[in-house]
C-alpha positions as CSV (number, residue, x, y, z in Angstrom):
1,X,-29.0,-8.0,-36.8
2,X,-32.4,-9.1,-35.8
3,X,-32.4,-11.3,-32.6
4,X,-33.3,-8.4,-30.3
5,X,-36.6,-8.0,-32.1
6,X,-37.4,-11.7,-32.0
7,X,-38.9,-13.9,-29.4
8,X,-36.7,-14.3,-26.3
9,X,-37.0,-18.1,-26.3
10,X,-35.9,-18.5,-29.9
11,X,-32.5,-20.3,-30.5
12,X,-30.1,-19.6,-33.3
13,X,-27.4,-21.5,-35.1
14,X,-24.1,-20.6,-36.7
15,X,-25.9,-20.6,-40.0
16,X,-28.2,-17.9,-38.7
17,X,-25.3,-16.0,-37.3
18,X,-23.5,-15.6,-40.6
19,X,-26.6,-14.0,-42.2
20,X,-26.8,-11.2,-39.6
21,X,-25.6,-7.9,-41.0
22,X,-24.0,-4.9,-39.2
23,X,-20.8,-4.1,-37.4
24,X,-22.0,-5.6,-34.1
25,X,-20.2,-8.6,-32.6
26,X,-22.3,-11.4,-31.2
27,X,-21.5,-14.6,-29.5
28,X,-23.9,-17.6,-29.6
29,X,-24.0,-19.7,-26.4
30,X,-26.3,-22.7,-26.7
31,X,-28.2,-20.8,-29.4
32,X,-28.7,-17.6,-27.4
33,X,-27.1,-14.5,-28.9
34,X,-25.1,-12.2,-26.6
35,X,-23.9,-8.8,-27.6
36,X,-20.2,-8.6,-27.2
37,X,-19.9,-4.8,-27.2
38,X,-16.9,-3.7,-25.3
39,X,-17.8,-2.2,-21.9
40,X,-15.7,-1.2,-19.0
41,X,-16.5,-1.2,-15.3
42,X,-14.7,2.1,-15.2
43,X,-16.6,3.9,-17.9
44,X,-16.9,7.7,-17.3
45,X,-19.7,9.8,-18.6
């Protein structure tokens, strides 16, 4: 997936989304990609 390496003000479409490779899950909200990695408030190291 490439958005992290791109300009922060760039917007994406669902057509862009389907071209991203990898096992990561992303959600587009108004064209901004958000990493949907599962996290927990109770994560232990």
